[in-house]
C-alpha positions in Angstrom: 166.8 58.8 133.9 166.9 58.7 130.1 164.0 56.2 130.1 162.0 58.5 132.3 162.6 61.5 130.0 161.7 59.4 127.0 158.6 58.0 128.7 157.5 61.5 129.8 158.1 62.9 126.3 156.2 60.0 124.8 153.4 60.5 127.2 153.3 64.3 126.3 153.3 63.4 122.6 150.4 61.0 123.0 148.4 63.7 124.8 149.3 66.2 122.1 148.2 63.7 119.4 144.9 63.1 121.3 144.3 66.8 121.5 145.0 67.2 117.7 142.7 64.2 117.0 139.9 65.6 119.2 140.2 69.0 117.5 140.2 67.4 114.1 137.1 65.4 115.0 135.4 68.5 116.3 136.1 70.5 113.1 135.0 67.5 111.0 131.7 67.5 112.9 131.4 71.3 112.4 132.1 71.1 108.7 129.6 68.3 108.3 127.0 70.3 110.1 127.7 73.3 108.0 127.4 71.2 104.8 124.1 69.8 105.9 122.8 73.2 106.9 124.0 74.6 103.5 122.3 71.8 101.6 119.1 72.2 103.6 119.1 75.9 102.9 119.8 75.3 99.2 116.9 72.8 99.0 114.6 75.3 100.8 115.6 78.1 98.5 115.1 75.9 95.4 111.6 74.9 96.6 110.7 78.5 97.3 112.0 79.5 93.9 109.8 76.8 92.2 106.8 77.9 94.2 107.4 81.5 93.2 107.9 80.7 89.5 104.6 78.6 89.4 102.7 81.5 91.1 104.2 84.0 88.7 103.3 81.8 85.7 99.7 81.4 87.0 99.4 85.2 87.5 100.7 85.8 84.1 98.2 83.4 82.6 95.4 85.1 84.4 96.5 88.5 83.3 97.0 87.4 79.7 93.5 85.9 79.7 91.9 89.0 81.1 93.7 91.2 78.5 92.6 88.9 75.7 89.0 89.1 76.9 89.2 92.9 77.1 90.8 93.2 73.7 88.1 90.9 72.1 85.3 92.9 73.7 86.8 96.2 72.5 87.4 94.8 69.0 83.8 93.5 68.8 82.4 96.8 70.0 84.5 98.8 67.6 83.5 96.5 64.7 79.9 96.9 65.6 80.2 100.6 65.6 82.0 100.6 62.2 79.3 98.5 60.7 76.5 100.6 62.2 78.2 103.8 60.9 78.5 102.3 57.5 74.9 101.2 57.4 73.7 104.6 58.5 75.8 106.3 55.9 74.5 103.9 53.2 70.9 104.5 54.2 71.4 108.3 54.2 73.0 108.1 50.8 70.2 105.9 49.4 67.5 108.3 50.6 69.3 111.4 49.4 70.4 110.1 46.0 67.2 108.3 45.2 68.6 106.7 42.0 69.1 102.9 42.4 69.6 103.1 46.1 70.5 99.4 46.5 73.5 99.9 44.2 74.6 103.0 46.0 74.2 101.3 49.4 76.4 98.4 48.4 79.1 100.7 46.9 79.1 102.9 50.0 79.3 99.9 52.3 82.2 98.6 50.2 84.0 101.9 50.5 83.4 102.4 54.2 84.0 98.8 55.3 86.7 98.0 52.8 87.9 94.5 53.3 86.5 94.3 56.8 83.2 92.8 55.8 84.7 90.4 53.3 85.6 86.9 54.5 
């Protein structure tokens, strides 16, 4: 009878070990699947991030270029207006003063334009 009890206990222990081993294998598989899913998600998020950064950089470059073009156009327009105003004032002064109009025109342009016309 002792042999039978030991045999039955050993048989129950083997079954318990098999269940533990099966549960362990199942959790190992779940963990591996979770790791793979996490790595895949991380790769996808990194790829999405890289695409978003490149798109933002391209948009920033386009916006910067557009702003530079607008600023150049506005500056050129303003410079032309300043030069035109200076010429008109110089011509008016030359006509009104009458004395050595070329000298007065140059001095008026120098005052109005300052260092703008000098390169």
